C-alpha positions in Angstrom: 0.0 -0.1 -0.1 1.4 3.5 -0.9 2.7 5.8 1.8 1.0 8.6 -0.1 -2.5 7.3 0.8 -4.3 8.8 3.5 -2.9 8.0 6.9 -6.3 6.4 8.2 -5.7 3.6 5.6 -2.9 2.4 7.7 -2.8 0.4 10.9 -0.4 1.6 13.9 1.0 -0.3 16.6 1.9 2.4 19.5 4.5 0.9 21.6 6.4 1.7 24.8 8.9 -0.2 26.6 10.6 0.0 30.2 14.0 -0.9 30.5 16.6 -1.4 33.2 18.6 1.3 31.9 19.2 3.7 28.9 22.1 1.7 27.1 20.8 -0.8 24.8 24.3 -2.7 24.9 24.3 -3.5 28.4 20.7 -3.1 29.7 17.5 -4.9 29.2 13.7 -4.8 28.5 11.8 -5.2 31.8 8.1 -4.7 30.2 6.5 -3.6 27.2 3.1 -2.1 26.5 1.3 -1.2 23.2 -2.2 -0.3 21.6 -3.4 -0.3 18.2 -4.8 2.5 16.1 -7.1 1.4 13.2 -9.0 3.6 10.8 -7.9 6.5 12.9 -9.2 5.2 16.2 -7.5 3.8 19.1 -8.6 0.2 19.8 -8.5 0.0 23.5 -9.6 -3.7 23.4 -6.2 -4.2 21.7 -4.2 -2.9 24.6 -1.4 -5.0 26.1 1.0 -4.6 29.2 3.4 -7.7 29.3 6.3 -8.0 31.8 9.0 -10.2 30.7 10.2 -13.3 32.8 13.8 -13.2 34.0 14.1 -9.5 33.7 15.9 -8.0 36.7 14.8 -4.8 38.5 16.7 -1.8 39.6 16.0 1.7 41.0 15.1 3.2 37.6 12.5 0.6 36.9 11.2 0.8 40.6 9.9 4.3 39.7 7.3 2.4 37.5 6.1 0.4 40.4 7.4 -2.9 39.2 8.8 -5.4 41.5 10.7 -8.6 41.3 7.5 -10.3 42.8 5.5 -9.0 39.9 8.0 -10.4 37.3 7.9 -13.6 38.9 4.1 -13.9 39.1 3.2 -12.3 35.9 6.3 -12.5 33.7 6.0 -13.9 30.3 8.5 -15.9 28.1 10.6 -13.6 26.1 10.3 -15.8 23.1 6.6 -15.8 23.3 6.2 -12.1 23.8 8.5 -11.3 20.9 6.8 -13.9 18.5 3.4 -12.1 19.3 4.8 -8.5 18.6 6.3 -9.7 15.5 3.0 -10.9 14.5 1.2 -8.0 15.1 3.8 -5.5 13.5 3.2 -7.2 10.1 1.8 -4.8 7.7 1.7 -2.1 10.4 3.3 1.3 11.3 5.4 1.4 14.6 4.8 4.5 16.7 7.0 5.5 19.5 7.8 8.6 21.5 11.7 9.1 21.4 12.4 6.2 18.9 16.4 5.8 19.4 15.7 4.4 22.6 12.9 1.9 21.6 14.5 0.9 18.4 17.9 0.2 20.0 16.5 -2.1 22.4 14.2 -3.7 20.0 16.8 -4.4 17.4 19.1 -6.1 20.0 16.1 -8.0 21.5 15.6 -9.4 18.0 19.2 -10.5 17.2 19.5 -11.8 20.8 16.4 -14.1 20.3 17.3 -15.0 16.6 13.7 -13.8 15.3 13.5 -13.5 11.5 14.1 -9.9 10.0 11.4 -7.8 9.6 11.0 -4.6 7.6 8.8 -1.9 9.2 8.0 1.6 8.7 8.1 3.7 12.0 7.2 7.2 13.3 8.5 9.1 16.2 5.9 11.6 17.8 8.7 13.3 19.5 10.4 13.8 16.2 7.2 15.1 14.5 6.6 17.5 17.5 10.2 18.8 16.9 9.8 19.3 13.0 6.4 21.0 13.8 8.2 23.4 16.2 10.8 24.1 13.6 8.5 24.9 10.7 6.5 27.4 13.0 9.6 28.8 14.5 8.2 28.1 17.8 10.9 27.9 20.7 10.5 24.9 22.9 12.2 25.1 26.3 14.7 22.3 27.5 12.4 19.1 28.2 9.5 20.5 26.0 9.8 17.6 23.8 9.2 14.8 26.6 5.7 13.2 26.4 3.9 15.1 29.0 4.9 18.7 27.7 4.1 17.5 24.1 0.7 16.4 25.2 -0.1 19.6 27.1 0.6 21.6 23.9 -2.7 20.0 22.6 -4.7 20.2 25.5 -4.5 16.4 26.4 -4.5 15.5 30.1 -1.8 14.5 32.3 -1.9 10.8 33.1 -1.0 9.7 36.5 1.5 6.7 36.7 3.7 6.1 33.8 3.9 2.3 33.1 4.5 1.1 29.4 0.9 0.6 28.6 -0.1 4.2 30.0 2.6 5.8 27.9 1.8 3.9 24.9 -1.8 5.0 25.1 -0.6 8.6 25.7 1.6 8.3 22.8 -1.4 7.2 20.6 -3.3 10.1 21.6 -0.6 12.4 20.9 -0.3 11.1 17.2 -4.0 11.7 16.7 -3.6 15.1 17.9 -0.6 15.7 15.8 -2.5 14.3 12.6 -5.6 16.4 13.3 -3.1 19.5 13.5 -1.9 18.6 10.0 -5.5 18.7 8.7 -7.7 16.3 6.5 -5.3 15.5 3.9 -2.4 14.2 6.0 -0.8 11.1 4.6 1.5 8.6 6.1 4.1 9.9 3.8 3.8 13.4 5.5 4.2 12.0 8.9 7.2 9.9 7.6 8.8 13.2 6.5 8.3 14.8 9.6 9.6 12.3 12.1 10.0 8.6 10.7 11.6 6.0 8.5 12.1 2.6 7.8 14.2 -0.1 9.8 14.7 -4.0 9.6 14.5 -5.5 12.8 16.9 -8.2 13.3 19.6 -6.5 11.0 22.4 -4.3 11.7 21.3 -2.0 9.0 21.4 1.6 9.6 18.1 3.7 10.3 16.6 5.7 7.2 14.6 9.0 7.5 
């Protein structure tokens, strides 16, 4: 399907991950949350928040109220989660807020678990917001491209608590607000030009914008 068709004709998987740290080379994924957007609407019945069995919790993850007991009781096998995610990502656009972090961990995870390569398009709501600000010569203060300040500029409410699913839902709402700002003629191509690209998960290929 052509990227120049209306954005609503595509399906989107909006994803957020919680990790043990910010370095994909030495840290690991602790939990993952996602929700689908179909025909321009968030599909709440698709929402998932999965903890990974065997992950280790440290102080940074503790902020999100995940405990070792949670991981032991509700943790899912990594192999099962990544296969499920790979299936869902087929023919969908991956959406994140601050793509370098998420994509770095996803690419490492794909290679570690030896998953078949998967070519996808992706959007970064942070990058879209940065492009919008640059085009309008709108000065943004330091920290102003974090998820909460981005949402505030569209009048979206602040969420209490920040687990992976809550942030995925918050990112999905932000994307819909950004699309509405672009107007009725918005295409996936336009969004990719503002803040997106293509990547092959499971490959060392560099990202393209």
